[in-house]
C-alpha positions, 0 to 999 in steps of 0.5 A: 500500500501507498501511504498518502497524507498518513492514509493508506491507499492500495497500489491497485486502487492508486494504479486504477485511479491514475489510469482513469484520470488519463482516460478521462483526459483522453475522453475529453480530448477525443470529444473535442476533436469529434465535435470540432470535426463535425463543425469543421472548426479548427481544434486549436492548440492542445495547451489552450484546452488543457485547463478545460480538460484537466477540469473535466477529468478532476471533476468527474474523478472527484465524483467517482471517489464520492459515489464509491467507484473505488470501493470494494463492491465496485472493484469486485463486480462489474454490475456495481462498477457500471451503476456507480460509474454512470452516476459519477459521470452524470453528476460530473457532467451536471456539475460542469454544465452548472459551472459553465453558466456561473464561472466566467472563462470556462468553455464547456460546450454541452454537445462536447460534454455529451460526447465526453460523457459516453466516451468516458463511460465506455473507456472507464468500463473497458479499463476495469475489464482489462485491469480487473483481469490483472487484479484478479490474477493477484499481480498486485498482491504483496507476498507476506510471511507470517511469523507465528502460528497462533490465533493472530496468524489465523486472523491474518489468514482469514483477512488474506482470503477476502476478495478485496485483500491486497496481500497473499500469505506465502508461509507461516513460521511457528516461533513457539511450540505452543502456537499451533492454530495454523496447521501448515506452519513450519517450525522455526527449528526446521529453518536453518537461516530465516533470512534466506528462507524469506528471500527464497519465498520472495516475500516482500513483507514479514509480519510478527504475529506472536501471541506472547512477545515477552522474551520471544522476539527473534531480534537477530532474525528480524534485524537480518530480514530488515537489513536485507530490504524486506519490510518488517511489521508488527501485527497491530500496525499491519491490521491498521493498514489493511483494515483502516481501523485500530484493532482493539483485541491487540491494542496496548498503550505502548503501541499507541504512544510510540506509533506515528499518529495523533497529530490532530493538535497541529496548529495549521491543520486545526486552523484550516479545519475550523475555517472550513467548518465556519465557511461550509456551515454558514453556506450550508445553513443558508442554502438548506434553510428552506429545506429545513423549514419545509420538513419541519412543517411536515414533521409538525403535520405528521405527528404531535409535538415539536418539529425540532428536538434538543438532545445532550451529547458528549463532545470534545474532552468529554464536555456535554453540549446540545444538538438540534435535530429534526424530530424523527421519532414520537415524543414518547419514544424514550418514556422508558429511558434511553434506547439504541435505535433499531432496524425498522424502529416502531418509534420512528414516524412516517416523515421521520423514516424519510428524513432519516433515510436521506439524512435531512434530520441531521441538517440542523446540526450544522448550527452546532458546527458553526458554534464550534461544538462539532465539526463536519468530520469526526466521531459521532457524538453519543449520549452521556447515558451511553458514554458512561456505559461504553467507557466501562465496557470498551477500552480506550473509548474515552480517547475518541473524545480527544477530537471534536465530534462530527456530523459524518466520520470515518466510522460512519462511512465504513460501518453500518449504523450500529445499535449494540455494544459490539457495533460500538466496539467496531465503530470505536476501532474506526474512530481511533484510526481517524483520531490517530491518522487525522489530516485534512486529506482524510477529512476531504476523503470522508466528506466525498465518501459521505455522498456514497453513503447517502446515494446508496442508502448505506447505514441509514436507520 
């Protein structure tokens, strides 16, 4: 994987994205040539069209990222890929057509955009058919040797068997006689030179998956492997990179302390994040104010009670604050105390079911973003009743409050809506990853991917 702005991107996805960008530039240029030929018009110099071509390619590829074209489902299935490419290219063309009216200097002929749209769809699908065949052959999967044969090694085996996995395990080495969960593991005593064994297997990475590391680290072996140019990784860091979350089962304080991360307190990043929140929340409130009023009226008509409701949540550093949302449940929804939301929750009103599905009930929270109590991106703020319980049951739960809560977040776009302790545990792993690896780039990626969640109705409840 490539680490870009502290976030891991699979080599295959990066390659596919770069090829897509080149093809989009080609589609834009070919569309221009076709239309100019029909009109018997001089095509002019390529350098003069380059800004327009780059704008076309970047806008469409941004839409592709937003709707999940590079997600697991779209990479595995041509059906998913086709649906998302159609939506992405359509959204990109609509955005460019709109920009052509309001931004002076842009030169996007609607006829040329129509040609570019069909050419882009055809070329992007062809790219997936060709590159998908190569990816299916495992040409871009890293070759990993696992040192260990216990439960952790077995977890890596299951992870490698996923269709979207970016690595293949070429062998297991049992470093301890007591670790025999993986039957095919070779005993360390049967290997004369571990460094030479690694080279003979053609492994590009070695992962240390020992169940007990105390007095068991093969330091000499690891040093020789490392100096031979093979990457050596510990289990927790490997799992973080491959899954996009921090593994709570193997997490310990020393790994968090000495690992690279938790730089969200950097002054420039914090200032940039706050400026974005202020500008974006102001614009969003201005643009969506009529929508909020309309649905507030519908909520009022649909069921008895106020259109809006306030609810106390836990924010930055554990400080409580009130969020404002459009009411989607009956007023007596919690007469027996606070409860997790459930699938097909009977407490949800008819209008409430609609506004939850399209996330309109979240829009008033933008006021909390403007006030600085929330951010657009961050862990979901939970209620004090749930927080006190979760802090007792889940290790490191309090650490998620070291960053400002958000309307959307890494956990929200990667894990379906959760309504149990087990779900809260999984979401905590994603929240810790976000807190550890925060950068403005990751925020931008989350904001774009939020559109995918809304469009494909992922996680709504």
